N, C-alpha and C positions, 0 to 999 in steps of 0.2 A: 571544362574546373570554375566554379564560380571562390572570389575569395573579396568580403565585404569586411567596413571597419566602419559601428557608427557607434556619436557620443549616446549618452543616455546622463540626463539628471543624479540618478542614485543608482540604485538595485531596475533590472528590465522588466520588460513582460513582453517573456520571447510566446510567438504562436508559430508554433507548427505543425504544416499538416504533407500527404505523405503518402503511394502507396505502398512503400518496400523498402526495405534494406537496413537500414540502423542508424539510429541517435546517441552521437556522446556529447553532454553536456560537460564542461573544467570548468575550473576560474580562470578569471580574467584579472585585470584591474579597475581598478572603480574605473565609474568613468564612461569607459568602454566596453564594448561587447564585439567580437572580432564572429567571422562567418567562415567557413568551409563547406563549398558543396562540392563535394563526386558524383559529376553528372556525366551519361553521355548525350543526354539534349539538353544542355543550361539553356535554350532557347525557351524550353519549357517552364519553366520556374520563373518563380515573382517571388525576389526581395529585396525589402523595403525597410523605412521606422515611417513609424507615425508614432509624433512626442517619443515615448521612453516602452515604445511597442518594437517590437520588432519582427516581421513577418516574413518565413518561411514555407510558400505555397505550391505545391505544382496546381499547374490551369488547365487539365487537361480532364483530370477529371479520373474517380477510383470503380474499374479497373484500368490500368491503362499501358501500355508498353511507353516503357523512357522515365517509367514513374519509378526507376528503383533506385536510393542514393544513397552512397553514405556524407551524414550530416555530423561535421563537430561545431560548438560551441563553445565561445572562450566570455565567461558574463561574470560581472561584481554576486557578490555573495549576497543570498534572500535573496533571488532574483523569481520572479514568480516563470509557470507552464504552465503549458497548453501546447497538447501534443494528440495528435489526431495521426491514426493508421492503418490499412489494412493489413500487412503486417510487417513487421518492424521492431527490434529492439531498440530498449528509450532503456542509457542509462549515465546517471548523474552521477558524478566524484567533485563535485561544489554544494555548499548548502544550499538548500532555496526555498523558497517562499512559501506557497499554495500551488501545489500543485494539480491539473490534472488529463490523467491517462486513458486517452480510446484505442482501444487493437484489436482487430480479433489475433490474432496471432503474435509471439514473442515474447520476450523476455523484456520483465521493468526492472530494472537493481537503480532503487535512490539509495541514498547517503541521508543524511538529517534534512525534514522537511518540517515549512513548519503545518501543511493540514498535505493533507493527499486523499482525491477521487479516483480513482482506478478502475475501467473496468475491460476485460479483458477476456478474451473467447480460451484461449488455449495461453499462456506460457508462465512461470512463474514469476510473483514477484516476492523480489527484496527491498526492505527498506531498514534503513537504521532508525532514528529518533524520531520523535513524531510528536511536535510538541501543542499540536489541534486533537485536531476530528481527525481522523480518516476512512475512510468508504471501499472496500473490497468488493467488484461484481465479479465473477470469474465462471466459466462454466465446468474447465481441470487447470489442472497444476495448480502444486506449492503455493503457499503466500505462508511468508514471515518476517515479523519487525520486535526491533529488537527491545523499544521504549513506545509504548504511546502513554501522552502525557493524557490528553480527549478521550472525546467517545468515541470506541470504536465499531467497528457494524460490516459485519462482515458475510459475503451467500456463496459460496461454491456449488457445484455438483459434484464435483469429485475436486482431489486434492488433499492433502493433509494442512491442517493449519499450527504455526508455531508464532507464539510471543513469550518475551522475555517479559518486562514489565507494565500490566494496566491500570491507567490509574482513573479513571474515567469508565462511565458507565459499558457497558459491552455487549454485542448481540450477533450473536454467529446460527446462519443454520447450514446445517453441508447434506446433500445424502446419501455421499459417502466419503469417505478421511476422517484422519483423526484429527481431533483439536487441541491442542495444549499447552499452557498457559502454564507460565510459570510462578508469575508471583500477582495474583489480584486485588489489587489495591483500593476498589470503588466502591460501590455501594449499591449498585444495581446487576447483575449477572446474568445471562440467558442465552444458554447455549441447547442446539434439536439437531439430531442428530435422526438417517433410516440407518445408517449402517455407520457404524466404526466408532473409536473411544472417546470422549471425554477425557481428559486430565485436568483438574486446577486445583490451583496454590493457593489457599488465602493467608493475607497478611494474618497474624497471630494480634492475640487480644482486639478480638473484640466477637459483638454475639453474633451469630448466624441463623438466616431465616432462610430452611431449605425445600426444597422438592428435588426429589429426587426418581425419574418415570424410566423406567426398563424393562420390556417385554420378555427379554432374551437373554440381558444379558448380566449382565452381578454386580452390584455397588462396593460402594471401596470409601470407608471410612476413616479421620484418622482414631487412634484410638480414644477415648476418656480423658484420658491424663495429659493428654495434648492441649483438651481445654484450656483455654486462656481462664486466669484468674478473679483477672479483672469485668469488669465490662464497659465496653467501648462499643468507637460504635456499631450502628447493623450493618450486616450487608445482607440480600434481599440470592439464591443462587438458586435458578432454577435449568434444572440436569434435564434431557428428552430425550431417549432411543429408544428407537422395535431391533437390536439387531448390535445393540454394544456394550461393555463395559464402564459403569460412571464412574469416577476418584475422583478423588478432596482431600488433597493433601494442607499436611502447615508448615508456613514458612516463615522467616526472620522478617 
C-alpha cells in the first residue's frame, strides 16, 4: 500500500498510467492531493510530483504481472486528468477540468467536466455536464452524457448513444446501435449509422435545413402544425442510415 500527500497551488494535473484495476477520483481540500495505491508490488510504481502535476505510474510496462492496482486520488475541484490503462474502470466523483482517458477496456464514469476526450475499445462511458468539447472514440459499449455545451463528436462501432441537451456542433458515426438526442440547440448536426435508429429532438423556434436518407428504414417528421411560427436561427440537420429509422421531434 502506498499513501502520499502533495501540496499544490490550485487545481492539480493528474497523470496516471497503469495496466489494470480501478481508478477513483474524489473531492479533496484545496491545495492538497492525496494518493492511495493498493498494490501487491509497490516497488514497481512511481508516485511523485512535478510542479502541480501528480504522477502515478507503473514502471514495468504494459502488460506485466503486478500491474493491477486500486488507485484512489482525492484532489481539488477542476483538476485535470490524464489516465491511460490497458484494462481499468475510471470513476470521478468530483468536478474535473480537462479530462483525457485512454483504455482498452473498462467502464468510464465521470461527473461534470470542463472538456473530455475518451478512447476505449470496450466499456460504457457515462458523463454528467460537459462545459466544452466532448470527443469519444469507442469500438463497443454504450455512451451517455447529460448536457454538452460545446462540440460533440462520437465514433463507435457498436453500442447505443444517448444525450440530453447538446448546444454545439454534433457529429455521430456508428456502425450499429441507436442514437438518441433529447434536445439539440446547436446549428449543425450530422449523424450516420449503418444499422440502428436515429432520434433527434430539435428546439422549437428555428428554421430547419434537413437532409434525411435511409435505404430500408422509415423517416418520421414532426406534424407540420408543430412547426415554429416565427423565423429563427437556421439549424442544419443531416441524418443517414442504411437500415434504421430516422425520427425528428420538436421540443421546447
